[in-house]
C-alpha positions as CSV (number, residue, x, y, z in Angstrom):
1,M,17.7,4.2,-11.3
2,I,15.2,2.6,-13.6
3,Y,11.6,2.0,-12.5
4,D,8.9,-0.3,-13.9
5,M,6.5,2.5,-14.7
6,E,3.8,0.0,-15.7
7,F,4.0,-1.7,-12.3
8,I,4.0,1.6,-10.4
9,G,1.1,3.0,-12.5
10,N,-1.0,-0.2,-11.9
11,T,-0.1,-0.2,-8.2
12,I,-1.2,3.5,-7.8
13,K,-4.3,2.9,-9.9
14,S,-5.4,-0.2,-7.8
15,A,-4.6,1.5,-4.5
16,R,-6.6,4.6,-5.5
17,K,-9.6,2.5,-6.7
18,R,-9.6,0.3,-3.6
19,T,-9.8,3.5,-1.5
20,G,-12.5,5.0,-3.6
21,I,-10.5,8.2,-4.3
22,T,-10.8,10.0,-7.6
23,Q,-7.9,11.2,-9.6
24,T,-9.1,14.8,-9.0
25,K,-9.2,14.3,-5.3
26,L,-5.8,12.5,-5.3
27,A,-4.3,15.4,-7.3
28,E,-5.7,17.9,-4.8
29,L,-4.2,16.0,-1.8
30,S,-0.8,15.2,-3.4
31,G,-0.1,18.4,-5.2
32,V,0.5,16.4,-8.4
33,S,-1.6,17.3,-11.4
34,R,-4.5,15.1,-12.4
35,A,-3.0,14.8,-15.8
36,T,0.2,13.5,-14.4
37,I,-1.7,11.0,-12.3
38,N,-3.8,9.9,-15.3
39,A,-0.7,9.6,-17.4
40,L,1.1,7.5,-14.7
41,E,-1.9,5.1,-14.3
42,N,-2.2,4.7,-18.1
43,M,1.5,4.1,-18.6
44,K,2.0,7.3,-20.7
45,A,4.1,9.2,-18.1
46,K,7.7,9.8,-18.8
47,D,10.4,10.9,-16.3
48,I,8.3,10.7,-13.2
49,S,10.4,11.4,-10.1
50,V,10.5,9.4,-6.9
51,N,9.2,12.4,-5.1
52,T,6.1,12.6,-7.3
53,I,5.4,8.9,-6.7
54,S,6.0,9.4,-2.9
55,A,3.6,12.3,-2.9
56,I,0.9,10.3,-4.6
57,L,1.3,7.3,-2.3
58,G,1.5,9.6,0.8
59,A,-1.8,11.3,-0.3
60,I,-3.5,7.9,-0.6
61,E,-2.4,7.1,2.9
62,L,-3.5,10.5,4.2
63,Y,-7.0,9.9,2.5
64,I,-7.3,6.5,4.1
65,K,-6.5,8.0,7.6
66,Q,-9.0,10.9,7.0
67,K,-11.6,8.4,5.9
68,K,-11.1,6.2,8.9
69,T,-11.3,9.3,11.2
70,S,-14.6,10.5,9.6
71,E,-16.1,7.1,9.6
72,S,-15.0,6.2,13.2
73,T,-18.3,4.6,13.9
74,L,-17.9,2.2,11.0
75,R,-14.8,0.0,11.3
76,V,-13.6,-1.8,8.1
77,S,-12.5,-5.1,9.5
78,Q,-10.1,-5.9,6.7
79,P,-8.7,-4.3,3.7
80,K,-9.4,-5.6,0.2
81,F,-6.6,-7.8,-1.2
82,N,-5.8,-9.3,-4.6
83,F,-5.6,-12.8,-3.0
84,P,-8.4,-14.3,-0.8
85,Y,-6.5,-14.8,2.4
86,V,-9.5,-15.4,4.5
87,W,-12.0,-18.1,3.4
88,S,-14.1,-18.6,6.4
89,N,-16.8,-16.3,7.8
90,Q,-14.7,-15.5,10.9
91,S,-12.3,-12.6,10.7
92,P,-8.8,-13.5,11.9
93,S,-6.9,-11.2,14.3
94,D,-5.0,-8.4,12.6
95,E,-1.7,-10.1,13.4
96,L,-2.8,-13.4,11.8
97,L,-4.0,-11.6,8.7
98,I,-0.8,-9.6,8.4
99,K,1.3,-12.8,8.8
100,K,-0.8,-14.6,6.1
101,V,-0.3,-11.7,3.6
102,L,3.4,-11.5,4.4
103,E,3.9,-15.3,3.8
104,R,2.5,-14.8,0.2
105,T,4.7,-11.9,-0.6
106,I,2.4,-10.3,-3.1
107,F,3.7,-6.7,-3.4
108,D,0.3,-5.0,-4.0
109,D,-1.1,-6.8,-0.9
110,V,1.9,-5.8,1.3
111,I,1.4,-2.2,0.1
112,T,-2.3,-2.5,1.2
113,L,-1.2,-3.9,4.6
114,C,1.2,-1.1,5.1
115,L,-1.4,1.6,4.1
116,H,-4.1,0.0,6.3
117,Y,-2.2,-1.0,9.4
118,G,0.9,1.1,9.1
119,V,4.5,0.2,8.3
120,N,5.4,-0.1,12.0
121,K,2.7,-2.6,12.7
122,V,3.5,-4.7,9.7
123,T,7.2,-4.7,10.7
124,E,6.4,-5.6,14.3
125,V,4.3,-8.6,13.2
126,L,7.1,-9.7,10.8
127,Y,9.7,-9.8,13.5
128,A,7.4,-11.5,16.0
129,S,6.3,-14.2,13.5
130,N,8.0,-17.5,12.7
131,L,8.9,-16.0,9.2
132,K,12.1,-14.8,10.7
133,H,13.4,-18.4,10.5
134,D,13.3,-18.2,6.7
135,A,16.2,-16.0,5.8
136,L,15.5,-15.5,2.1
137,L,11.8,-14.6,2.8
138,M,12.9,-12.1,5.5
139,V,15.4,-10.4,3.2
140,S,12.7,-10.1,0.5
141,L,10.1,-8.8,2.9
142,K,12.4,-6.3,4.6
143,R,13.4,-4.8,1.2
144,M,9.8,-4.8,0.1
145,I,8.6,-3.0,3.4
146,K,11.6,-0.6,3.2
147,N,10.7,0.4,-0.3
148,I,7.0,0.9,0.6
149,Q,8.0,3.0,3.6
150,K,10.2,5.2,1.3
151,G,7.2,5.5,-1.0
152,I,4.8,6.6,1.6
153,S,7.0,8.9,3.7
154,R,7.2,12.5,2.8
155,D,10.8,13.4,3.7
């Protein structure tokens, strides 16, 4: 299987930076060397396995969960997205925000959703929304979420 290493590297780099995790900390959490993470983020990596990518994404998810637990008194109301989904001062409900992000189908933002809310919550909102009436969109989103879930699971 051929992967777009530039896309994967950029996705990991942006997810890592959004969470505030360093390459060294990510290497420690994932069991992948910092040099490999650096090479991946700078498109200099060759022959990176799916397991390595999964370990890195899983470590980012673990870091987010640990950070939420340690900062339980401070609740981050919304994750940071590439597209401004909320323009007003009021925060929408989690379900409405998830639906708005899914409607746009921006892969980086769907990854952010899945890392922030969890794949199960995102899937639940997808099936409960009126998006299910758009067959092409549903197929695209299901595939996207399935691939994200594979990436963040540590089977």
